[in-house]
N, CA, C and O atoms as a DFTB+ gen file, in Angstrom:
620 C
 N C O
     1  1     -11.630       3.147     -33.660
     2  2     -11.696       3.529     -32.489
     3  2     -10.306       3.645     -31.797
     4  3      -9.390       2.841     -31.973
     5  1     -10.259       4.673     -31.038
     6  2      -8.929       5.028     -30.357
     7  2      -8.675       4.096     -29.163
     8  3      -9.618       3.794     -28.431
     9  1      -7.394       3.613     -28.929
    10  2      -6.983       2.921     -27.766
    11  2      -6.752       3.827     -26.751
    12  3      -6.143       4.853     -27.055
    13  1      -7.148       3.647     -25.484
    14  2      -7.101       4.508     -24.431
    15  2      -5.769       4.269     -23.893
    16  3      -5.329       3.131     -23.732
    17  1      -5.040       5.466     -23.577
    18  2      -3.589       5.396     -23.170
    19  2      -3.609       5.557     -21.671
    20  3      -4.248       6.462     -21.135
    21  1      -2.946       4.720     -21.041
    22  2      -2.925       4.614     -19.616
    23  2      -1.852       5.649     -18.961
    24  3      -0.790       5.782     -19.569
    25  1      -2.027       6.291     -17.928
    26  2      -1.070       7.067     -17.446
    27  2       0.062       6.320     -16.860
    28  3      -0.262       5.347     -16.180
    29  1       1.293       6.565     -16.978
    30  2       2.373       5.832     -16.273
    31  2       2.476       6.144     -14.809
    32  3       2.481       7.322     -14.452
    33  1       2.554       5.225     -13.990
    34  2       2.536       5.473     -12.534
    35  2       3.922       5.686     -12.010
    36  3       4.139       6.188     -10.907
    37  1       4.839       5.293     -12.826
    38  2       6.359       5.188     -12.275
    39  2       7.122       6.213     -13.015
    40  3       6.860       6.589     -14.157
    41  1       8.137       6.656     -12.231
    42  2       9.087       7.766     -12.956
    43  2       9.863       6.840     -13.941
    44  3      10.339       5.735     -13.680
    45  1       9.897       7.537     -15.169
    46  2      10.763       7.050     -16.151
    47  2      12.370       7.134     -15.754
    48  3      12.859       8.099     -15.166
    49  1      13.042       6.070     -16.137
    50  2      14.329       6.026     -15.922
    51  2      14.762       6.030     -14.386
    52  3      15.935       6.210     -14.062
    53  1      13.793       5.831     -13.510
    54  2      14.200       5.494     -12.062
    55  2      14.192       3.981     -11.681
    56  3      13.235       3.248     -11.931
    57  1      15.378       3.553     -11.033
    58  2      15.654       2.279     -10.727
    59  2      14.735       1.824      -9.405
    60  3      15.239       1.993      -8.295
    61  1      13.598       1.336      -9.491
    62  2      12.848       0.959      -8.342
    63  2      13.297      -0.413      -7.423
    64  3      12.649      -0.871      -6.482
    65  1      14.389      -0.859      -7.877
    66  2      15.227      -1.681      -7.119
    67  2      16.511      -0.994      -6.309
    68  3      17.338      -1.704      -5.737
    69  1      16.597       0.526      -6.318
    70  2      17.628       1.121      -5.600
    71  2      17.294       1.184      -4.218
    72  3      16.165       1.211      -3.728
    73  1      18.539       1.207      -3.566
    74  2      18.332       1.403      -1.987
    75  2      17.764       2.884      -1.663
    76  3      18.174       3.941      -2.145
    77  1      16.631       2.683      -0.649
    78  2      16.146       4.033      -0.363
    79  2      14.680       3.455       0.211
    80  3      14.270       2.295       0.205
    81  1      14.053       4.643       0.697
    82  2      12.770       4.652       1.369
    83  2      11.658       4.980       0.225
    84  3      11.874       5.829      -0.640
    85  1      10.498       4.262       0.296
    86  2       9.443       4.512      -0.460
    87  2       8.055       4.677       0.162
    88  3       7.675       3.771       0.904
    89  1       7.273       5.702      -0.049
    90  2       5.878       5.628       0.518
    91  2       5.096       5.269      -0.500
    92  3       5.159       5.647      -1.670
    93  1       4.277       4.439       0.055
    94  2       3.364       3.353      -0.815
    95  2       2.090       3.790      -0.375
    96  3       1.919       4.025       0.821
    97  1       0.942       3.962      -1.409
    98  2      -0.429       3.841      -1.319
    99  2      -1.064       2.856      -2.049
   100  3      -0.898       2.941      -3.266
   101  1      -1.791       1.885      -1.619
   102  2      -2.585       0.913      -2.416
   103  2      -4.171       1.209      -2.093
   104  3      -4.594       1.443      -0.960
   105  1      -4.911       1.163      -3.192
   106  2      -6.395       1.547      -2.943
   107  2      -7.299       0.344      -3.350
   108  3      -7.015      -0.436      -4.260
   109  1      -8.258       0.288      -2.687
   110  2      -9.330      -0.857      -3.051
   111  2     -10.075      -0.207      -4.206
   112  3     -10.380       0.984      -4.272
   113  1     -10.334      -1.186      -5.139
   114  2     -11.250      -0.807      -6.287
   115  2     -12.502      -0.194      -5.928
   116  3     -13.293      -0.668      -5.113
   117  1     -12.683       1.107      -6.704
   118  2     -13.788       1.972      -6.262
   119  2     -13.695       2.537      -4.877
   120  3     -14.704       3.027      -4.370
   121  1     -12.695       2.508      -4.308
   122  2     -12.647       2.932      -2.842
   123  2     -13.705       2.250      -1.907
   124  3     -14.080       2.838      -0.893
   125  1     -14.158       1.090      -2.222
   126  2     -15.055       0.392      -1.317
   127  2     -14.515       0.175      -0.064
   128  3     -13.315      -0.093      -0.005
   129  1     -15.269       0.249       1.105
   130  2     -14.861       0.100       2.440
   131  2     -14.746      -1.353       2.861
   132  3     -15.712      -1.911       3.381
   133  1     -13.352      -2.120       2.609
   134  2     -13.493      -3.367       2.795
   135  2     -12.570      -3.813       3.991
   136  3     -12.484      -5.016       4.239
   137  1     -11.938      -2.971       4.677
   138  2     -10.925      -3.551       5.692
   139  2     -11.178      -3.334       7.094
   140  3     -10.469      -3.784       7.993
   141  1     -12.377      -2.517       7.280
   142  2     -12.808      -2.175       8.610
   143  2     -13.475      -0.854       8.703
   144  3     -14.073      -0.372       7.741
   145  1     -13.382      -0.292       9.807
   146  2     -14.077       0.953       9.989
   147  2     -13.224       1.944      11.093
   148  3     -12.521       1.459      11.980
   149  1     -13.380       3.224      10.915
   150  2     -12.744       4.023      11.923
   151  2     -13.690       4.386      13.001
   152  3     -14.783       4.915      12.799
   153  1     -13.133       4.026      14.329
   154  2     -14.102       4.349      15.546
   155  2     -13.157       5.135      16.383
   156  3     -12.067       4.683      16.734
   157  1     -13.630       6.428      16.727
   158  2     -12.826       7.317      17.822
   159  2     -11.478       7.546      17.368
   160  3     -10.571       7.614      18.197
   161  1     -11.233       7.683      16.011
   162  2     -10.087       8.038      15.653
   163  2      -8.902       6.804      15.509
   164  3      -7.698       6.992      15.333
   165  1      -9.509       5.664      15.619
   166  2      -8.624       4.340      15.335
   167  2      -9.233       3.379      14.391
   168  3     -10.454       3.229      14.347
   169  1      -8.426       2.732      13.643
   170  2      -9.004       1.591      12.765
   171  2      -9.327       0.421      13.453
   172  3      -8.504      -0.149      14.170
   173  1     -10.682      -0.051      13.255
   174  2     -10.952      -1.411      13.707
   175  2     -10.944      -2.381      12.520
   176  3     -11.803      -2.284      11.642
   177  1     -10.029      -3.272      12.484
   178  2      -9.958      -4.130      11.270
   179  2     -10.822      -5.113      11.284
   180  3     -10.985      -5.742      12.330
   181  1     -11.515      -5.422      10.163
   182  2     -12.248      -6.678      10.061
   183  2     -11.284      -8.006       9.763
   184  3     -10.058      -7.914       9.821
   185  1     -11.851      -9.037       9.494
   186  2     -11.047     -10.337       9.121
   187  2     -10.053     -10.074       7.910
   188  3      -8.866     -10.401       7.920
   189  1     -10.742      -9.400       6.809
   190  2      -9.924      -9.014       5.672
   191  2      -8.825      -8.174       6.081
   192  3      -7.651      -8.468       5.853
   193  1      -9.231      -7.031       6.742
   194  2      -8.221      -6.046       7.161
   195  2      -7.183      -6.515       7.881
   196  3      -6.073      -6.030       7.666
   197  1      -7.352      -7.595       8.918
   198  2      -6.382      -8.253       9.532
   199  2      -5.394      -9.002       8.735
   200  3      -4.183      -9.022       8.951
   201  1      -6.149      -9.738       7.608
   202  2      -5.389     -10.506       6.749
   203  2      -4.218      -9.659       5.821
   204  3      -3.150     -10.098       5.396
   205  1      -4.803      -8.292       5.663
   206  2      -3.952      -7.416       4.652
   207  2      -2.882      -6.929       5.690
   208  3      -1.733      -6.817       5.263
   209  1      -3.121      -6.631       6.976
   210  2      -1.954      -6.225       7.695
   211  2      -0.998      -7.080       8.064
   212  3       0.166      -6.742       8.279
   213  1      -1.542      -8.502       8.176
   214  2      -0.455      -9.510       8.533
   215  2       0.527      -9.831       7.120
   216  3       1.723     -10.105       7.208
   217  1      -0.175      -9.746       5.904
   218  2       0.411     -10.122       4.921
   219  2       1.422      -8.747       4.456
   220  3       2.492      -8.950       3.883
   221  1       1.017      -7.574       4.727
   222  2       1.998      -6.507       4.739
   223  2       3.249      -6.570       5.398
   224  3       4.354      -6.354       4.900
   225  1       2.885      -6.990       6.950
   226  2       3.982      -6.977       7.785
   227  2       4.969      -8.323       7.493
   228  3       6.077      -8.431       8.018
   229  1       4.451      -9.236       6.664
   230  2       5.277     -10.214       6.271
   231  2       5.890     -10.213       4.811
   232  3       6.334     -11.244       4.305
   233  1       5.884      -9.055       4.204
   234  2       6.520      -8.801       2.912
   235  2       7.906      -9.309       2.890
   236  3       8.333     -10.071       2.023
   237  1       8.698      -8.775       4.048
   238  2      10.152      -9.060       3.916
   239  2      10.519     -10.461       4.164
   240  3      11.706     -10.781       4.228
   241  1       9.422     -11.450       4.329
   242  2       9.763     -12.953       4.494
   243  2      10.016     -13.339       3.145
   244  3      10.876     -14.199       2.951
   245  1       9.298     -12.754       2.017
   246  2       9.443     -13.118       0.684
   247  2      10.421     -12.390      -0.021
   248  3      11.038     -12.831      -0.991
   249  1      10.567     -11.199       0.505
   250  2      11.527     -10.252      -0.281
   251  2      12.571      -9.614       0.849
   252  3      12.355      -8.481       1.280
   253  1      13.783     -10.442       1.339
   254  2      14.370     -10.186       2.472
   255  2      15.248      -9.061       2.484
   256  3      15.856      -8.674       3.482
   257  1      15.314      -8.381       0.989
   258  2      16.081      -7.059       1.138
   259  2      15.066      -5.795       1.244
   260  3      15.416      -4.645       0.978
   261  1      13.912      -6.121       1.621
   262  2      12.959      -5.180       2.041
   263  2      12.491      -5.070       3.398
   264  3      12.245      -6.103       4.021
   265  1      12.326      -3.847       3.974
   266  2      11.953      -3.653       5.310
   267  2      10.681      -2.712       5.353
   268  3      10.581      -1.654       4.732
   269  1       9.719      -3.270       6.189
   270  2       8.439      -2.453       6.364
   271  2       8.691      -1.473       7.564
   272  3       9.282      -1.917       8.548
   273  1       8.333      -0.346       7.542
   274  2       8.411       0.651       8.346
   275  2       6.943       1.029       8.956
   276  3       6.153       0.118       9.208
   277  1       6.588       2.434       9.195
   278  2       5.440       2.597       9.349
   279  2       4.447       2.267       8.563
   280  3       4.772       2.245       7.376
   281  1       3.204       1.965       8.815
   282  2       2.130       1.816       7.785
   283  2       0.732       1.758       8.640
   284  3       0.685       1.593       9.860
   285  1      -0.307       1.910       7.843
   286  2      -1.656       1.949       8.385
   287  2      -2.630       1.425       7.345
   288  3      -2.575       1.748       6.158
   289  1      -3.497       0.622       7.849
   290  2      -4.488      -0.040       6.943
   291  2      -5.682       0.895       7.328
   292  3      -5.979       1.108       8.503
   293  1      -6.335       1.428       6.288
   294  2      -7.432       2.216       6.430
   295  2      -8.739       1.333       5.753
   296  3      -8.532       0.310       5.100
   297  1      -9.960       1.816       5.974
   298  2     -11.085       1.006       5.494
   299  2     -11.038       0.644       3.886
   300  3     -11.516      -0.380       3.398
   301  1     -10.373       1.681       3.173
   302  2     -10.363       1.437       1.585
   303  2      -9.022       1.512       1.132
   304  3      -8.884       1.504      -0.091
   305  1      -7.853       1.592       1.932
   306  2      -6.581       1.840       1.431
   307  2      -5.561       1.374       2.328
   308  3      -5.876       1.039       3.470
   309  1      -4.328       1.316       1.915
   310  2      -3.211       1.585       2.913
   311  2      -2.042       2.267       2.673
   312  3      -1.598       2.285       1.525
   313  1      -1.541       2.760       3.456
   314  2      -0.218       3.609       3.315
   315  2       0.831       2.929       4.082
   316  3       0.613       2.366       5.155
   317  1       2.107       3.002       3.440
   318  2       3.198       2.267       4.181
   319  2       4.582       2.870       3.667
   320  3       4.710       3.430       2.579
   321  1       5.516       2.695       4.521
   322  2       6.825       2.826       4.049
   323  2       7.712       1.783       3.786
   324  3       7.980       1.151       4.808
   325  1       8.251       1.388       2.798
   326  2       9.009       0.303       2.478
   327  2      10.583       0.645       2.392
   328  3      10.876       1.652       1.747
   329  1      11.419       0.043       2.868
   330  2      12.951       0.308       2.754
   331  2      13.562      -0.705       1.872
   332  3      13.479      -1.872       2.255
   333  1      14.114      -0.479       0.845
   334  2      15.034      -1.360       0.073
   335  2      16.417      -1.244       0.704
   336  3      16.742      -0.057       0.687
   337  1      17.250      -1.922       1.192
   338  2      18.340      -1.919       2.088
   339  2      19.519      -2.650       1.560
   340  3      20.668      -2.515       1.981
   341  1      19.085      -3.539       0.475
   342  2      20.243      -4.184      -0.086
   343  2      19.821      -4.451      -1.625
   344  3      18.878      -5.166      -1.966
   345  1      20.612      -3.811      -2.415
   346  2      20.371      -3.732      -3.839
   347  2      20.383      -5.235      -4.526
   348  3      21.344      -6.000      -4.440
   349  1      19.230      -5.509      -5.178
   350  2      19.080      -6.750      -5.970
   351  2      18.242      -6.405      -7.348
   352  3      17.071      -6.025      -7.338
   353  1      18.876      -6.561      -8.295
   354  2      18.310      -6.135      -9.459
   355  2      16.908      -6.741      -9.967
   356  3      16.089      -6.199     -10.709
   357  1      16.861      -7.879      -9.430
   358  2      15.524      -8.766      -9.614
   359  2      14.427      -8.480      -8.704
   360  3      13.385      -9.094      -8.932
   361  1      14.443      -7.682      -7.728
   362  2      13.598      -7.308      -6.628
   363  2      13.548      -5.834      -6.594
   364  3      14.499      -5.072      -6.428
   365  1      12.250      -5.526      -6.782
   366  2      12.020      -4.006      -6.801
   367  2      10.680      -4.103      -6.185
   368  3      10.019      -5.127      -6.012
   369  1      10.286      -2.515      -5.788
   370  2       8.895      -2.239      -5.338
   371  2       7.941      -2.817      -6.041
   372  3       7.141      -3.534      -5.439
   373  1       7.829      -2.643      -7.378
   374  2       6.789      -3.189      -7.984
   375  2       6.416      -4.752      -8.060
   376  3       5.268      -5.177      -8.184
   377  1       7.504      -5.486      -7.972
   378  2       7.323      -7.076      -7.650
   379  2       6.743      -7.131      -6.303
   380  3       5.648      -7.680      -6.187
   381  1       7.291      -6.667      -5.328
   382  2       7.021      -6.813      -4.046
   383  2       5.442      -6.392      -3.676
   384  3       4.743      -7.047      -2.902
   385  1       4.993      -5.135      -4.397
   386  2       3.591      -4.933      -4.387
   387  2       2.583      -5.803      -5.030
   388  3       1.507      -6.098      -4.508
   389  1       3.003      -6.212      -6.236
   390  2       2.387      -7.286      -6.920
   391  2       2.190      -8.622      -6.183
   392  3       1.136      -9.247      -6.305
   393  1       3.167      -9.042      -5.446
   394  2       3.261     -10.238      -4.822
   395  2       2.220     -10.194      -3.519
   396  3       1.479     -11.134      -3.230
   397  1       2.293      -8.959      -2.796
   398  2       1.399      -8.690      -1.731
   399  2       0.008      -8.676      -2.286
   400  3      -0.836      -9.421      -1.788
   401  1      -0.287      -7.887      -3.275
   402  2      -1.668      -7.746      -3.786
   403  2      -2.227      -9.284      -4.213
   404  3      -3.313      -9.736      -3.851
   405  1      -1.455      -9.836      -4.880
   406  2      -1.871     -11.362      -5.276
   407  2      -2.172     -12.278      -4.177
   408  3      -3.104     -13.073      -4.302
   409  1      -1.467     -12.239      -3.110
   410  2      -1.759     -13.013      -1.706
   411  2      -3.068     -12.609      -1.095
   412  3      -3.899     -13.361      -0.585
   413  1      -3.125     -11.281      -1.226
   414  2      -4.433     -10.784      -0.462
   415  2      -5.748     -11.187      -1.426
   416  3      -6.784     -11.674      -0.972
   417  1      -5.510     -10.891      -2.851
   418  2      -6.663     -11.209      -3.616
   419  2      -6.765     -12.811      -3.633
   420  3      -7.927     -13.198      -3.764
   421  1      -5.889     -13.737      -3.537
   422  2      -6.273     -14.999      -3.460
   423  2      -7.178     -15.282      -2.180
   424  3      -8.189     -15.980      -2.254
   425  1      -6.760     -14.715      -1.059
   426  2      -7.557     -14.899       0.199
   427  2      -8.957     -14.608      -0.068
   428  3      -9.903     -15.375       0.109
   429  1      -8.993     -13.178      -0.605
   430  2     -10.308     -12.574      -0.728
   431  2     -11.296     -13.450      -1.765
   432  3     -12.524     -13.420      -1.679
   433  1     -10.723     -14.058      -2.535
   434  2     -11.542     -14.838      -3.710
   435  2     -11.706     -16.155      -3.049
   436  3     -12.821     -16.647      -3.227
   437  1     -10.859     -16.870      -2.312
   438  2     -11.229     -18.049      -1.489
   439  2     -12.276     -17.966      -0.443
   440  3     -12.931     -18.962      -0.139
   441  1     -12.458     -16.798       0.126
   442  2     -13.442     -16.511       1.090
   443  2     -14.697     -16.177       0.472
   444  3     -15.710     -16.054       1.160
   445  1     -14.708     -16.016      -0.809
   446  2     -16.028     -15.664      -1.476
   447  2     -16.454     -14.302      -1.274
   448  3     -17.662     -14.068      -1.231
   449  1     -15.510     -13.263      -1.128
   450  2     -15.769     -12.020      -0.954
   451  2     -15.827     -11.331      -2.151
   452  3     -16.122     -10.139      -2.065
   453  1     -15.620     -11.790      -3.232
   454  2     -15.667     -11.034      -4.480
   455  2     -14.286     -11.580      -5.313
   456  3     -13.426     -12.383      -4.953
   457  1     -14.439     -10.788      -6.610
   458  2     -13.241     -11.167      -7.401
   459  2     -12.270     -10.004      -7.532
   460  3     -11.065     -10.251      -7.558
   461  1     -12.696      -8.797      -7.614
   462  2     -11.752      -7.790      -8.007
   463  2     -11.626      -7.018      -6.539
   464  3     -12.591      -6.558      -5.929
   465  1     -10.352      -6.973      -6.130
   466  2     -10.363      -6.329      -4.700
   467  2      -9.450      -4.900      -4.849
   468  3      -9.755      -3.963      -4.112
   469  1      -8.473      -4.765      -5.684
   470  2      -7.573      -3.586      -5.822
   471  2      -7.834      -2.923      -6.970
   472  3      -8.323      -3.407      -7.991
   473  1      -7.421      -1.544      -6.742
   474  2      -7.152      -0.717      -8.092
   475  2      -6.074      -1.077      -8.854
   476  3      -5.169      -1.635      -8.234
   477  1      -5.911      -0.897     -10.121
   478  2      -4.727      -1.021     -10.859
   479  2      -3.557      -0.398     -10.290
   480  3      -3.663       0.769      -9.914
   481  1      -2.439      -1.012     -10.169
   482  2      -1.100      -0.350      -9.799
   483  2      -1.175       0.117      -8.216
   484  3      -1.917      -0.438      -7.405
   485  1      -0.375       1.120      -7.924
   486  2      -0.114       1.700      -6.671
   487  2       0.466       2.994      -6.776
   488  3       1.023       3.317      -7.825
   489  1       0.392       3.847      -5.714
   490  2       1.001       5.208      -5.731
   491  2       2.308       5.066      -5.018
   492  3       2.387       4.354      -4.017
   493  1       3.286       5.686      -5.472
   494  2       4.389       5.620      -4.843
   495  2       5.073       7.243      -4.656
   496  3       4.723       8.198      -5.349
   497  1       5.995       7.297      -3.689
   498  2       6.731       8.532      -3.701
   499  2       8.045       8.316      -2.977
   500  3       8.085       7.899      -1.820
   501  1       9.085       8.605      -3.673
   502  2      10.562       8.229      -3.318
   503  2      10.924       9.174      -2.113
   504  3      10.889      10.385      -2.330
   505  1      11.238       8.763      -0.975
   506  2      11.434       9.737       0.103
   507  2      12.996      10.087       0.043
   508  3      13.824       9.182       0.150
   509  1      13.349      11.320      -0.118
   510  2      14.594      11.654      -0.531
   511  2      15.496      12.317       0.583
   512  3      16.696      12.552       0.439
   513  1      14.729      12.593       1.748
   514  2      15.393      13.406       2.754
   515  2      14.637      13.127       4.201
   516  3      13.473      12.727       4.242
   517  1      15.360      13.361       5.276
   518  2      14.947      13.182       6.581
   519  2      13.403      14.010       6.746
   520  3      12.455      13.440       7.286
   521  1      13.317      15.219       6.283
   522  2      12.259      16.028       6.566
   523  2      10.961      15.593       6.046
   524  3       9.890      15.767       6.629
   525  1      11.137      14.951       4.788
   526  2      10.106      14.342       4.069
   527  2       9.709      12.960       4.554
   528  3       8.581      12.544       4.289
   529  1      10.604      12.190       5.280
   530  2      10.337      10.923       6.003
   531  2       9.520      11.332       7.348
   532  3       8.585      10.653       7.772
   533  1       9.881      12.257       7.830
   534  2       9.244      12.707       9.230
   535  2       7.820      13.129       8.765
   536  3       6.858      12.687       9.392
   537  1       7.647      13.875       7.806
   538  2       6.331      14.414       7.427
   539  2       5.244      13.203       6.953
   540  3       4.039      13.230       7.200
   541  1       5.859      12.275       6.312
   542  2       5.127      10.927       5.805
   543  2       4.689      10.184       7.000
   544  3       3.530       9.794       7.146
   545  1       5.833       9.956       8.027
   546  2       5.581       9.227       9.200
   547  2       4.250       9.719       9.869
   548  3       3.280       8.997      10.097
   549  1       4.354      11.103      10.157
   550  2       3.211      11.714      10.859
   551  2       2.042      11.642      10.087
   552  3       1.004      11.410      10.707
   553  1       1.977      11.795       8.815
   554  2       0.710      11.556       8.145
   555  2       0.204      10.210       8.300
   556  3      -0.928      10.026       8.747
   557  1       1.031       9.168       7.932
   558  2       0.680       7.915       8.303
   559  2      -0.021       7.479       9.752
   560  3      -1.033       6.789       9.875
   561  1       0.640       7.959      10.627
   562  2       0.208       7.711      12.009
   563  2      -0.909       8.536      12.353
   564  3      -1.617       8.106      13.263
   565  1      -1.255       9.730      11.778
   566  2      -2.386      10.492      12.033
   567  2      -3.603      10.232      11.103
   568  3      -4.693      10.759      11.329
   569  1      -3.365       9.322       9.945
   570  2      -4.454       9.182       9.108
   571  2      -5.777       8.795       9.671
   572  3      -6.828       9.330       9.318
   573  1      -5.692       7.856      10.550
   574  2      -7.201       7.396      11.108
   575  2      -7.801       8.460      11.779
   576  3      -9.020       8.591      11.677
   577  1      -7.089       9.312      12.509
   578  2      -7.803      10.465      13.177
   579  2      -8.402      11.532      12.143
   580  3      -9.417      12.183      12.390
   581  1      -7.631      11.647      10.906
   582  2      -8.146      12.567      10.029
   583  2      -8.825      11.880       9.041
   584  3      -8.717      12.390       7.926
   585  1      -9.535      10.812       9.120
   586  2     -10.260       9.976       8.168
   587  2     -11.131      10.667       7.395
   588  3     -11.069      10.571       6.170
   589  1     -12.104      11.494       8.047
   590  2     -13.229      12.282       7.271
   591  2     -12.611      13.332       6.420
   592  3     -13.335      13.821       5.553
   593  1     -11.299      13.787       6.538
   594  2     -10.563      14.737       5.815
   595  2      -9.832      14.058       4.737
   596  3      -9.343      14.762       3.853
   597  1      -9.695      12.805       4.692
   598  2      -8.743      12.021       3.797
   599  2      -9.660      11.984       2.256
   600  3     -10.883      11.862       2.186
   601  1      -8.829      12.105       1.233
   602  2      -9.295      12.214      -0.059
   603  2      -9.915      10.773      -0.364
   604  3     -10.808      10.621      -1.197
   605  1      -9.335       9.675       0.421
   606  2     -10.182       8.326       0.026
   607  2     -11.429       8.130       0.880
   608  3     -12.080       7.091       0.771
   609  1     -11.795       9.129       1.754
   610  2     -12.853       8.756       2.627
   611  2     -14.174       8.751       1.672
   612  3     -14.337       9.513       0.718
   613  1     -14.968       7.879       2.053
   614  2     -16.279       7.459       1.311
   615  2     -17.138       7.064       2.341
   616  3     -16.794       6.161       3.103
   617  1     -18.360       7.708       2.470
   618  2     -19.343       7.672       3.464
   619  2     -20.230       6.166       2.853
   620  3     -21.217       5.744       3.455
């Protein structure tokens, strides 16, 4: 029986503790609608969605060299920009996302909402210039309005 080979999600040879801006997407397992709903182009978060938002906003408390920029919590995923502004080789994007997902998963389980919340890993894009940053900011801010066009949209 052949062992399934997982696709690598990160760039080889890239130091994810490097200073810079990163566009992050984290998805709910099977794209289930867990965090709220879109109403008239706005996200209305439920209690879990509010907890996700609060936990995301507080990442820099646990990782002081990271700063949270624009973000949006959607019904089944989140998009956000994280900045590493002070190089520390023991702190990287992967550790920060793992810590965030762990905190939210613990809450999810304690509330009896289920066992598995997140998809494996996360998606990232290294923001390399101002034009890219501007486009990503617009994408994040307009995401709720364009929900039905979103690749993560599930009826």
